[in-house]
C-alpha positions as CSV (number, residue, x, y, z in Angstrom):
1,V,181.6,192.1,104.6
2,Q,180.6,195.4,105.4
3,L,178.5,197.3,102.6
4,Q,178.2,201.5,103.1
5,A,175.0,203.6,101.1
6,S,175.5,206.9,100.4
7,G,173.9,208.6,98.0
8,G,171.1,209.9,99.2
9,G,169.5,213.4,99.9
10,L,166.5,216.5,99.4
11,V,165.6,216.5,95.7
12,Q,162.1,218.5,93.9
13,A,159.8,216.2,91.7
14,G,161.6,215.0,87.8
15,G,164.9,215.0,89.8
16,S,167.4,212.5,89.6
17,L,170.1,211.1,92.5
18,R,172.7,207.9,92.1
19,L,173.1,206.0,94.5
20,S,176.0,204.3,96.0
21,C,177.3,201.0,98.2
22,A,180.2,200.1,98.9
23,V,180.7,196.4,99.1
24,S,184.3,195.3,101.4
25,R,185.1,192.7,99.2
26,S,185.0,191.7,95.0
27,I,181.8,191.6,94.3
28,S,181.9,189.8,91.5
29,S,181.2,186.9,92.9
30,I,178.3,188.0,94.9
31,G,175.3,186.4,93.0
32,F,172.8,188.9,93.9
33,I,173.0,193.1,95.5
34,S,169.8,194.3,95.6
35,W,168.4,198.0,97.1
36,Y,165.3,198.3,99.1
37,R,163.3,201.1,100.2
38,Q,160.9,201.4,103.7
39,A,158.9,205.0,103.2
40,P,157.6,205.8,106.8
41,G,154.9,203.8,108.5
42,K,155.1,201.1,105.6
43,Q,157.4,198.0,105.1
44,R,160.7,197.4,103.1
45,E,160.3,196.9,100.1
46,L,162.2,195.5,97.0
47,V,163.2,198.0,94.3
48,A,166.1,196.4,92.5
49,I,167.9,193.4,92.1
50,S,170.8,192.9,90.2
51,S,172.9,189.2,89.4
52,N,176.4,188.5,88.8
53,G,176.0,187.3,85.8
54,G,174.3,190.6,84.2
55,N,170.7,190.1,85.1
56,T,168.7,192.8,86.6
57,N,164.4,193.9,87.6
58,Y,163.2,196.4,89.1
59,V,159.8,197.0,91.5
60,E,156.9,197.8,88.8
61,S,156.8,201.4,90.0
62,V,160.4,202.7,89.3
63,R,160.9,200.6,86.2
64,G,162.3,202.6,83.3
65,R,162.7,205.6,86.0
66,F,165.8,203.4,88.1
67,T,168.7,201.1,87.2
68,I,170.4,199.1,89.3
69,F,174.2,198.6,87.9
70,R,177.8,197.4,89.0
71,D,181.1,198.8,88.6
72,N,183.5,195.7,89.6
73,A,186.4,197.2,89.1
74,K,185.5,199.7,92.0
75,N,183.1,197.3,93.8
76,I,179.7,199.8,94.0
77,V,176.6,198.8,93.6
78,Y,174.6,202.2,92.2
79,L,170.8,202.7,91.9
80,Q,170.7,205.4,89.4
81,M,167.1,207.2,89.7
82,N,165.4,209.8,87.8
83,G,162.1,211.2,87.1
84,L,162.1,210.6,91.2
85,K,158.1,211.3,92.5
86,P,157.2,211.8,96.0
87,E,156.2,208.5,96.5
88,D,159.8,207.7,96.0
89,T,160.6,209.5,99.6
90,A,162.3,206.5,101.8
91,V,165.3,205.1,102.9
92,Y,167.2,203.4,100.7
93,F,169.1,200.8,101.6
94,C,171.5,197.7,99.8
95,Y,171.4,194.6,100.1
96,A,173.8,191.6,99.5
97,N,172.0,188.0,99.1
98,G,174.5,185.5,102.1
99,Y,176.1,189.2,103.7
100,G,174.2,191.1,104.5
101,W,172.6,194.8,104.4
102,G,174.1,198.0,104.8
103,Q,173.0,201.4,106.6
104,G,169.8,203.6,105.2
105,T,170.5,206.7,102.9
106,L,168.1,208.9,102.9
107,V,165.7,210.4,99.8
108,T,163.7,213.1,100.3
109,V,161.6,214.0,97.0
110,S,159.8,216.9,97.1
111,S,156.4,218.0,95.2
């Protein structure tokens, strides 16, 4: 199974980006798919998680600003990021439980 993350870029503080994680198999049967991020000099952290039962959860620092959602028809998991802050700057990775990691996509938020 391959995971292809995309959608990163440079944005000003307060702006929005939508990240995509395209999965090479049906995601409806994948229990948990997550977005992680790793800022320079920091450990990778879980940002958002989506279950195939429709449940979601977020790290406190992004709750209310980020939304994770699935498009089962396209086998894509999105991370909609609004109200971006400079501290959101990181490489973002998607992860499918049992299948592994996609490559990262860089998000840079300027102040």
